[in-house]
C-alpha positions as CSV (number, residue, x, y, z in Angstrom):
1,M,103.3,79.7,122.1
2,V,104.4,78.9,125.6
3,C,107.7,78.9,127.4
4,L,109.7,75.7,127.2
5,N,110.4,75.7,130.9
6,H,107.1,77.1,132.1
7,P,104.2,75.6,130.0
8,D,101.6,77.8,131.8
9,V,103.4,81.0,130.8
10,N,103.3,82.6,127.3
11,A,106.7,83.0,125.5
12,V,107.9,86.5,124.9
13,A,111.0,85.6,122.9
14,K,113.0,82.9,121.1
15,C,116.6,81.9,121.9
16,A,118.9,83.4,119.3
17,A,120.9,80.1,119.1
18,C,118.4,77.3,119.4
19,G,115.1,78.9,118.8
20,K,113.4,77.7,121.9
21,P,110.4,79.8,123.1
22,L,111.1,81.6,126.4
23,C,109.1,83.6,128.9
24,A,110.4,86.8,130.5
25,D,111.8,85.0,133.5
26,C,113.9,82.6,131.3
27,V,115.3,85.1,128.9
28,M,119.0,85.8,129.3
29,I,120.1,88.9,127.4
30,C,123.7,89.1,126.3
31,D,125.2,91.3,123.6
32,N,121.7,92.5,122.6
33,Q,120.6,89.0,121.9
34,K,118.2,86.8,123.8
35,Y,119.3,83.3,124.9
36,C,117.9,80.4,126.9
37,S,121.2,79.5,128.6
38,E,125.0,80.3,128.9
39,A,125.7,77.3,126.6
40,C,123.5,78.8,123.8
41,H,125.2,82.2,124.4
42,L,128.6,80.6,123.8
43,K,127.2,78.8,120.7
44,G,126.0,82.2,119.4
45,L,129.4,83.8,120.0
46,A,131.1,80.9,118.2
47,S,128.7,81.2,115.3
48,S,129.3,84.9,115.1
49,L,133.1,84.3,115.1
50,R,132.7,81.8,112.3
51,S,130.5,84.1,110.3
52,D,133.1,86.9,110.7
53,E,135.8,84.5,109.6
54,V,133.8,83.4,106.5
55,I,133.1,87.1,105.6
56,S,136.8,87.9,106.0
57,K,137.9,85.0,103.8
58,K,135.4,86.1,101.2
59,R,136.8,89.6,101.2
60,D,140.3,88.3,100.8
61,T,139.2,86.0,98.0
62,E,137.5,88.9,96.2
63,R,140.5,91.1,96.6
64,K,142.8,88.4,95.2
65,S,140.4,87.8,92.3
66,G,140.4,91.5,91.5
67,L,144.2,91.6,91.7
68,K,144.5,88.6,89.3
69,K,142.1,90.3,86.9
70,F,144.2,93.5,87.0
71,I,147.5,91.6,86.4
72,T,145.9,89.7,83.5
73,F,144.8,93.0,82.0
74,L,148.3,94.5,82.4
75,I,149.9,91.4,80.7
76,I,147.4,91.6,77.8
77,A,148.0,95.3,77.4
78,A,151.8,94.8,77.5
79,I,151.6,92.1,74.8
80,A,149.3,94.2,72.6
81,S,151.6,97.2,73.1
82,G,154.7,95.1,72.2
83,A,152.9,93.7,69.1
84,A,151.9,97.2,68.0
85,Y,155.5,98.4,68.5
86,Y,157.0,95.4,66.6
87,Y,154.5,96.0,63.8
88,S,155.3,99.7,63.6
89,Q,159.1,98.9,63.4
90,N,158.7,96.1,60.9
91,K,155.6,97.1,58.9
92,K,157.1,96.6,55.4
93,S,158.4,93.1,56.0
94,I,155.3,91.9,57.9
95,D,153.0,93.3,55.1
96,K,155.2,91.6,52.5
97,R,155.0,88.2,54.3
98,A,151.3,88.6,54.9
99,K,150.7,89.3,51.2
100,A,152.9,86.4,50.1
101,G,150.9,84.1,52.5
102,L,147.6,85.3,51.1
103,E,148.8,84.6,47.6
104,T,149.8,81.1,48.6
105,V,146.4,80.4,50.2
106,K,144.6,81.7,47.1
107,S,146.8,79.6,44.8
108,Q,146.3,76.5,46.9
109,A,142.5,77.1,47.0
110,S,142.3,77.5,43.2
111,K,144.3,74.2,42.7
112,A,142.0,72.4,45.2
113,I,138.9,73.7,43.3
114,E,140.2,72.6,40.0
115,E,141.2,69.2,41.3
116,G,137.7,68.9,42.8
117,K,136.1,69.7,39.4
118,K,138.2,67.1,37.7
119,A,137.3,64.4,40.3
120,V,133.5,64.7,39.6
121,P,132.4,63.1,36.3
122,T,130.4,65.5,34.2
123,N,128.0,62.9,32.9
124,S,127.0,61.1,36.1
125,K,123.2,60.7,36.6
126,Y,123.6,61.9,40.2
127,K,125.2,65.2,39.1
128,Q,122.6,65.7,36.4
129,H,119.8,65.1,38.9
130,R,121.4,67.5,41.4
131,E,121.9,70.2,38.8
132,G,118.3,69.7,37.7
133,L,117.1,70.4,41.3
134,V,119.2,73.5,41.5
135,N,118.0,74.8,38.2
136,E,114.3,74.3,39.1
137,K,114.6,76.7,42.1
């Protein structure tokens, strides 16, 4: 690879901003980086500032995300604690309502099963065929 400005001289470095090959005479060292010109040095500085800004915004976003997760955890813990306290104070009435609700569900399920049995004719060919398939297994 040869220098962009001196085609008869081998390149010793590449510009940190644009990547052009440079010989020892053309290299401009600024902030421990090698550049081809002051314009590329300024581009490199601007790029570095943008990178720092992006990294800073990423850190802020991650911090805010962690804070949101922590607040969500606190809210869920408070709700769970409140529910546990409420249950401990009203255990008898809650258990009584839950038992009554379960009985209602069981009763309605039994009625639905009975109505379903009444709805299907016992002598249909389809039913006899299906029962025959079940009994064969």
